[in-house]
N, C-alpha and C positions, 0 to 999 in steps of 0.2 A: 504493499500500499504506500504509494508515494505521498509527499507532503501535500500535493495538489488534491489528493483524494480524501484527506482528512476533513470531516465535517467541522464547521465552526460553531461554537456557542453563539457568537455575536451574530453570524449570518443566519443561523436557523431560528434564533429566538431573541431577536433584537429587543432590548428594553425589558426583558423579563425580570432582571434583577431589581428594577425600580418599582415593580408592581407589588401589591400586597400578596402574600402567599395564598394560593387558592386552597379551598377545602378539598378533601378527597372526592374525586368525580364519581358520577354514577357508573353502573356497570351494565354491559350488554351480556345476555345469557345465550351462549351458543352450545347446543347439545349438552346442557347441564354444566357448562364451564363458564365462569364469570371472567369478563375482560373489561378493564376500566376504559372508559371513554375519555381519553385525554390526548393532549398534544405533546410534542417534544419539549416545548417551553414549560408546560405545566409539570412534566416529569422532572425536569431539572430543578424547578422551584420546590417541588415536594421533597426531592432528595436533600436539598439544602435544609429544609425544615426538619427532616428525619435526623440529619446530622446534628443540628442544633439541639434537638430534644435529648440526644444521648441514648435513647432507647433503641433496642434492636428491631429491625424491619427486614422482611424478606421480599424481594422483587422477583417475579417470574416473567420471562420474555416469551409470551405465549404465541405460538404459530399454529396453523392447522394440524401439523403433526402432533403437537401436544394435545389438542382437543381429541384427535382420534385415539391416541394412547390412553387418555383419560377415560374413554368409554369402557375399557377393560381393566384399568388400574385405579381402583377406588382411592387408594392412598394418595396417588398422584393427583387425582381430581380434587381431593380435600385440601391438599397442599396449595394448589393453584387458587382455589376459592377462598382460602384463609390468608393469602398473601396480602401484604400491605398494598402492593400494586401488582396487577397482572397486566403487563404491557401488551398492546396489540402489535406484535412483531409478525406481520404477514398480511399481504393485501387480500388474501382469501377471507380473513376475518372481517375486514371492512365490508366486502361483498356479501358475506353470509349475514351479517347484522342487518344490512339493508334488505336482503331477501326475506329474512325472518321477521322483519318489522319490529326488532327489538331496539334498545337504545343505540342510536347511531354512533359509530366510531369515527371521530373526525379525521384522523390520519394515522399512518404507521409510525410506530416508535421502534425502529430496528435496533436490536441489541448491539450489533457490531458498531453501528454509528454511535450509540449511546456510550459505549466504552470510551471512545475517543473524546466525546464531549465531556465525560466525567474526568478524563485526564486534563482537558483544558481547564475545567472548573477547578480542579484540584491544584493546578498550577497557579491559578488566580487566588484561590482561597486558602492554600496551605493544607488541604486535606491529605490524609495518608492512605495509600492504597496497598493492598496485598493481593498478589496473583497466585491462585491455587489451581493446579491441574494442567491440562494439555500434556504433550509429550515432553520428555526431558530436554531442558534448554529452551523450549519455546517461550515460556513466560519471560525468561531473561532477555530473549531477543525482542519480544514485544515491548518490554519496559525500556530497553535501549532505544528502540525506534521512537517511542513516545517522548522520551527525554530529549531526543534530538529536536523535536518539535516544541516541547514545553520544558525548558531547562530547569524550572523551579518545581517540577513534579517530584513528589516524594513517594517512591515505592519502597516500603519498609520491609518487604519480603516477597519471595517467590519460591514455589515448591511444587513439583509435579505430583508426587504422592499418588494415592489411589483412594477411591471412594469405599474400598473394602472396610468392613467393620473392624477387621484385625488392625488396621492402620489408624482408626479413628482417634484414639487417645493420643498417639504420638503426634498427629497432625494438629490437634487442638493445643497441645502443649507447646508446639512450635509457633503457633500463631499468637497465643495469648500475650506473651511479653511485648509483641510489636505494637499492640494497641492501634490497629488501623481504624480509620473512619469508614472505609469502603473495602469489602471483600468481594473479589470477582472469582467465581468458581467455574472452571472449564472442564467438567467431566462428562458433558453431554447429558441431555434429558432422558429419563427422569432422574438419573443417578445424582446429578449436581443439585437438583432441587430437593431431593430426599436428604442428601448430606447436609444441606443448609438447614432444613427443617429440624433435623435430628440435633443440630449443634447450635441453633440460633440463640437460645436463652443462655447457654453456657458461655458462649463467646462474647455476647453483649456488644456486638459490632453494630453501629447505627444502620448501615446499608449493606446487605448481603445479596448478591445477584448471580444467578447462573448465566453464563455467557457462551456456552457451546463452543463453536469453532472460532470465536471472535479473536482470540489471542493468535491463532494460526494465521488469520487474515492480516492482522497488524504486523506480525513477525515476517510475513511473506512466505511462509511455508505452505500455505494454501492460497489459491487465487480466487478472489471474489468475482461475481458476475460484473460485467461492465455497467456503468451507471445507467445507461439507456435501457438495459434489460431490467435493472432493479426498478426503474420508474414504471416499466410496463408490467411489473409483477411476475417476471419470467425468470427469476433467479433459479427456480427449480429446473428449468430447461437447461441452463448453463451447467448446473450440477449433474444433470443426466448426461450431457455431452462430455464433461471432463471427469466425472466420477461414476461411470455407468454401473459399478458394483453397488451403488446406493439406490438402485432402482426400487427396492422394496420400501425404503423410507419415502422416496418421491411418490410412489403409489399411494401411501397413506396421506401424504401432504396435499395431493391434488385430486385424483379421481375418487378415491374412497371418501375423502372429506366432503367433496361436492355431493356425492350420492347420499351420504348420511344427512347432510343439511336439507337436501331436496326431500328425502323420505320423511324427515322429522316434521316437515311442513304439511305434507299431503297424505301421510299414512292415516288409515281409517281410525277414527276415535272409537275406543271401546265403549259399548253401551253401559249406561249406569246400571248397577246391580238392583235387582227388584227388592223392594222392602219385604 
């Protein structure tokens, strides 16, 4: 990801720092999964409020694949629905909300872009970041790339580790002394989200967010779709071309999700039980 590809806090949310912090926005419900109806600017403002509060908050970057997975994984669904923010990371969610006539979702809040915006905000505000997950060395590469762009960025730790229960205590003990304001966990969904939920109260970190492959994009070890494909909502097509072995995940994120949304609207209603 070149410096020209880095999203800017100022360009994407001009003036948000001067506005009163908004309340938590309403949610859309898509196949039983709640997604907050917010903008990128509102997300950053709320994150600032979370950090100022000093209380722990979990953020989930919800996309159609999350929603499909949550149909079979009740624990995952409950984690998303209990999150302080369930961000609409996926154009399919915006279209589904419109189709189902639930609360409209105003815009995408892509997790990969949000990581970079958090780095810029941290550079400005002095927030402390910790990167957990990805392959060995990726978090360090991502931190170095971000520090080139934002020299005042404070990354207080990075560690690949594993979401396995056997490693849980050692990882917690590694993170606790660093006292970050923001913890970014890159184990992929739902493992990263379950890891955060399991350790949220213990860590007492104001903002904990699962970021999937975002660190790989920033480090340059994986190539993100061109901006024009992102704007068209066709990142899935780029992934299919460049990573065809992920076809099963793409199936869940596009055709299966679309069918489930369509069926949920038009499936026959069960008749009421007789008294």
